[in-house]
N, C-alpha and C positions, 0 to 999 in steps of 0.2 A: 416364548410360548410356555405356558404352565405344563406341568407333567403329573400324570397319575402313574404310579409304579407298582407293579406286581412282581415279587421276587420269588423265584424257585417254586413255582406251582408244580406239584408232583402229579404226573399223569402216567398211568400204566397203559402202554399201547404196543402196537405190533409193527414196527418199522425197522427195516434193515435189508442188507443185500442178501444175507444168508437165510435159508428156509427156516432154520430153527428160531431165528429172530422173529419171523412172521408168525410162526406157530405158537411159541411159548410166550413171546412178549417180554418186556422189560420196562423199567422205570425211566421216564424222561422228565427233565425239569425245565420249566419255561419261565423266563424273565421277560417282562414286557414293560417298556417305557412308552407311555402314550402321551403325545403332545396335544394339548387342547386348551381352550380358554375356560378357566374355572372362575373368573371374576364374578359373572352374574350369579352363578350357583352359590358361591361363597358369600356374596353380598346379601342375597335374598334368602339364603338357607333353603334352597329349592332343588331337590334331587332331579326333577324333570329338566333342569337346565344344565345338568352335568351328565357324565357317563357313569353308570352304576358298575363299579369294579367287580362286584359280586357276580353280576350277569356276564361280565367279560370272562371271569374265571370259569364259570359254568360253560360258556360258549366254547372257549378254547379246549376245555376238557372233552366236551362232546365231539368237537371237530377232530381233534388229534386221535381220539379213540375210535371214531367211526370210519376213518380212512387209513389206508395202508400204503406207505411209500418205501421205496428202496433207500433213498438218501435223506438224511436229516436236512440237507440243503432244500429239498422239496418240501419237507414238513414246515420249515421256517417260511419259505416263499408262500405256500398255499395258506398257511395259518395267518400270516400278516395280511395278505389280500382279503381273506374272509373277515377278519376283524375290522378292517377299514370299510368294507362294504356293509357290514352289519351295524356298526356304531357310527352314525353320521357326524357326531361332534369331534371325533378323533381326526386330527389333521395329519398326523404322522406317527408311526410306531417303530420303535427299535425292538426287535424280537430276537432273543437268544434261546436256542434249543440245545440243552445240555444232555449228554448221553454218557453217564458214568459207568455203564455196564457194557460198553462197546467191546466187541471181540478182538482185543489187541493183546497179543501174547507177551506183553512187557508191563512193568509197573507204571501206572499212571493214575491220576485222579479223575480226569474227565476229559471228554472232547465236546466241542460245541460249535455251532454255526450261528453267527449273528448277522441279521440283515436290517437295513433301514429302508422303510417303504412309506410312501405318503402321497397325498394329493398335490398336484402341480398345477398352477394357474397358467393357462395357455391362451394365446390369441391367434385366431385363424382368419385368413382372408378367403372369401368365396366369390365366384363370379360365373356368369353364364351368358352366352350370346347366341345359343342355338335352341330351337324348339320352344317349349313353354319355359321361359327363363325362370320365372318366379317359382314354378312347380319344382324345378331342379334345385333351387336354393332352399326352398321349404323342405324338400325331401332330404337334403343333406342335414339340416337341423334336426329333423325327426329321426334320422338314422343315428345321430349322435345321442339324442335323448334316449333311444331304445337300448343303447349300449351301457351296461352297468358300470363299465370302467370309465365312463365319462359323465360329468354333470354339467349340462349347459347352464351357464349363469346368466348370460345376457346376449341379445342379438341387436345389432344396429338396424336402422332403417335400410331397406334396399334402395340403392341410388343408381341412376342411369348415367353411364360415362361413355366417352368416346374410346375407341380401341387404342391400346398402347403398343408401341413397337413398330409401327409403320405398315403392318399388313392390312390391306383393305378388307373390311368385314363389317358386320352389323354391330350396333351399339351393345354394350354390356350392361347387365344388371349386376351390381356388386354390393358387398356388405362384409361385415366382420362378426365374428362369434367369440365370446369369452367362455371358456369352460375350464373346469377342474378335471384332471385325468390321472389315473394310476399308470397309464402307459408311459414307457420311455419314449424319447423322441423318435427312435427308429420304429418302435411298435406303433406309435401314433401315425407316422407317415404311411405305414402299411395299411392301417385302418382307413385313412383318407383315400388311399388308392382304391381300396375295395369299394368305398362309397362312390367314387368317380366312375369306376367300371360298371357299377350297377346302374348308372345313368348313361351308359354307352359312351363314355369318354374315350376318344381316340387321340393319340399323340403323333400327329402327322407333320404339322407345321409349327415351328417355334413361334410363340406369340400369336398363333393362329386361332381360328374359331374353335369353340369347345362347348359341349353341353354343360359341363361342370368342371370347375377348377378350384381345388382346395389347397391352400398353402399354409404352413406354419410360419407365423410372423415372429412371435416371441414365446419362449418357454421359460417362464420365470427369469432368472438371471443367467441362463445357460448361454454359453458362447462355444460354438462348435462348427467344424467344417469337415465334411466327408464328400466322397464322390456323389452320394445320393442326397445329402441334406446340408444346408447351411442355416444356422440359427445364431443371431437374428437374421431374418430374411435380408439378403444382401442389398436389395434395391428399394426397400420399403420406404425409406426417407425421401425418395424422389417420386413417389406414386400418389397422385391425388386420390385415385380410387381406393387406395388402402388407407391413407391418413384421414380422409374425410370421415368415413364411417367409424374408424378406430378412435378418433378423437371424440366421437359421440359417446362411446361406451367406456373409454379408458383414457381420458385426457391427461391424467396425472401419472400414468404408467411411464417408466423411464426406459429408454433404450440402453442396454447394458454396455454398449461400446461407445456410442456417441455422448451418452450422459444427458441428453435432452429429453424432456417429456414429450409425449405424443402430441399434446396441444401445442407446444412450442414448435415442433417440427412441422405441423400442419400450417401454423401461422407463417413460418419462414418460407414454406413452399408457396403459399398463396402470395406472399409479398414479393418473392423472387420472380414469380410468373407475371406479376404486374396486375394491378386491379383492373385495368382495361381489358386484359385478356380474359380474366375471370368473368367479368360482366358480359363479355361477348359470348362466352360459352355457357352462361348460367341456365339457358333454356335446356341444355343437355345435362350439366353437372349440378343438379339440385337434389334436394331431398325428395324421395319418392315413396309413396305408400299407396296401398289399394284398400279402400274401405269396402267396395264391392268385391267380395271374395272370389269372383270368377277369375280364372287363370288366363284368359285371353289377354294378350299384350295390348290390345286396343283399349283395355280398360285402365291402363296406367294413367294416373293423374299426377301432375307435377305441382309441388308446393314451394313457393319462393321462401327464402330464408329470413325475411323480415318479420315473420310471426314471432312474438315474444310473450313471455309469461309475466304477470303482475300479481303480487299478493293483494287481495282485496281488503278494504276496510269493512266494518260491519254495515255501514250505510250503503256502500257499493254492493255488497252481497245482498242486502235487503232489496235494492232496486232491481238487480238482475233476477233474483228469485221471483219477485212479484211480476216481472215483465215476461219471463220465459218459462219458468218451471211448470206452471199449470197447463201449458200447451205442449211441453216437451215430455211430460210424464203422466201416466194414468192417475186418476183421482186417488186410488188406494195407496199410492206411493207418496202423495203430497202430505207433509206434516205442517202444522201451524208454525209460522216463522218464530213465534216466541219460544218454541222448543229449541230451535237453532240458536236464538239469541241467548237463552239461558246457558246452553252448553258452551257457546262462544265466550261468555263471561267467565267461565271456569277454566278457560284456556284449552278446551277440548274440541274446538271446532275451527277449521280453517277454510278459506275459499280463495280460488285463483281465477283470474280471467286471462284469456289468451287473445291477443290483439294483433291485428295487421295494421300498423300505424296506430290510429286511435279507434279503429273499428273493432268491436267485439266479434270474435270468430267462434269461441267456445268458452265453456266455464266448467269448473270442477269444485264441488263442495265435499269436504272430508271430515270425518269424525276421527279424533286423535286419542290414542291411549298412550300417555307420556311414559308411564311406568314400563310398558312392554315395547315402547318405541314403534308402535304400529299406527297405520292410517287406514281407514275404511273409506272407499270411494262411495260417498252417499249419493251424490248426483254428478253426472258427467254427460254433457251434451254439446253438440255443435249447433249453432244457430241455423235456422232453416235455410237461409240464403247461401250458406257455405257447405252444405252437406253434399256428399258424394264427390268431393274434390280433394280429399286427403288431409283436411284440417284436423280430423279426429286423431289420426295417427301422429301428426306433428305435435298436437297438444299433449297427447299421452307421453311422447318422448320428452317434451319439455317438462312435464310434471315429474317424470322419473328423474330427470337431472336435478330439478328443484328440491326433491325430497330425498336425495341420495343419502343423507345422514340418518334416515330412519331405517328400521330393520326390514320392513316390508310394507307393501301396499296391498290391502285386501279388497277383493272385488266380488260383489254379488252379481250373478248372471241368472236370468230366469231359466228355470229347469227345462231343458230340451228333451228330457227322457220321460216326461209324464205320459201315461197311456191315453189320456183323454183330450189331448190337444190335436188340432188339425195339422195337416202337413205343411200348410203355408206358415202357420205360427211356428212350427218346429224348425222350418228352414230358416226363418228370421233369427230365431234364438241360436241356432247352430252357427250362423254367419257372425253373430255377435261374439260367440265364444271363440271362433277362429280369429276374429280381429284381436282379441286380447291375447290369444296364444301367440300370434305373430309378433306381438309386442314384448314377449318374454314372460308372460304370466303362465303359471302352472295350475292345473286343476287338482283340487284336493278331493278327498272322499267325504268331506263334510257337506251337509245340506242344511238349510234353514227354512223356516216358515215364519214370516213376519207380516202381521196385519193381513193374513190370508193369502199372501203371495209366496210361492215356492221358489227357492233359489238354490243353485249350486254355488259353491264358494271357490274362488280362485285366489291366487296370491302372486304378486310380482316381488320376488326376492330383491332386496336392495343391499343392506349391510349383512343380512342374515340369509345365507344360501339354504338354510334348513327351515324356511318360513312355513312350510306345510305341516311341520311337526306341531302336535297339540292344537290343531286349528280350531276345534270346537271350543276349547277353553279360551283361546285368544279372541274368538268372535264374541263370546259372551262378555269378556272383559271390555271389549270395545263398546258394545251396546250398553254396558253398565254406565258408560259416560254420557249416554244420550237419554236413557229412560230409567225411571225408578224401577226397583226390583219387582214391585207388585204389578206394574204394567208389563214387564218382561214375562213374568209368570203367566199372564193372561194372554198375551199376544205374540210371544216369541218362542219358537221351538227349534232345537238343534238336534240333528242326528249325524252320527259319524260311523262309517263302516269299519 
């Protein structure tokens, strides 16, 4: 990891155990080693792609002078946390607070405290088999999103599985979550317990029914065992309901003890169980999503796993566009195919089909910005005969996997907050936004108006977890690959709060 280093930043502040230290103040010296990726900024000579060390200096100066703590241990802890929360490109920081004027009645040069703090990649398992199962799982994801100490990176599909452990009970809804966190393992466990209790979790029967169950599966390469917590999760390699969704979002992540990747462990588990057993249970143990965003469990739709994604040729894209697009999208959103063809010829347009066997279920057309490694979802639809059955969610999950090497997938959704739309239209738009949110997309503060249609802009982070940053500039760059600048000036507007 690259480093940006600030040495001995002098700050006059009021920290100390003794009253005179708090009243008179003294000089403190801060050294910060910030670990980040500087390659893109260095290659493109673009400050927006890096962390401005001048801003970091001003921020640390303001933070240390505006707060008063007794211990320099606290100064170091709080300042490191604040820097990581303020500057999203910094992955880890080593922070030393030096106090050369400490009240020590002996000759000395200085005393200091040095801490190393940073973001940790964690994978969680979540499950529910009581009440509104989906609402409990969605609520857990939302609670993590609202916590500044956690960044939710990706969520798997929710899948229906049979109970594990021999206790007779209802089927579970299970999934996995990838997140970055500043919490230690013990602190994260406490946070998960708080979320569980908020959903009325009761621990009465081992492996028994529960409204919400949240477990830490992996915490980077951490290996630990206490009375309260074991990492990696002791039995994760034997659990289908863990490995199935985890393999969807992290197939190449490795178990730090067993050495196998998640994908390998899942395949081994399936093979050991025997294909016949898996086929027999496939009605229960299959990918599940809900396109109708109602939370009634009767609305659950099961999607079999033989849906696959194919990269389309230009002629295949032309045929699908001519057959489906005019009926799937309003007239104001339909562009002449020669615009797509011209963009395709420059390598800035891609199309995918999603098939069950040889039958088309859904399609996705995307505008590509190769320089910024971004994709814009230009058209995405499920064919009419397959709507309301979960194919949209399955297709989006496959698209996410197929485009994993890109930085982000950018999505336009019709604006649900316009004052002049009726409630029925507003509800349809809100449900569409909920669909993308459940798939791991984040809402930006950017809005656009293209050919008279108002959009809010969402993004699904792939390689770049800070995909929402500078979204207005990114969106303009993407559309620059599709339309001439004079057309954009006339028909394209971007606003960012």
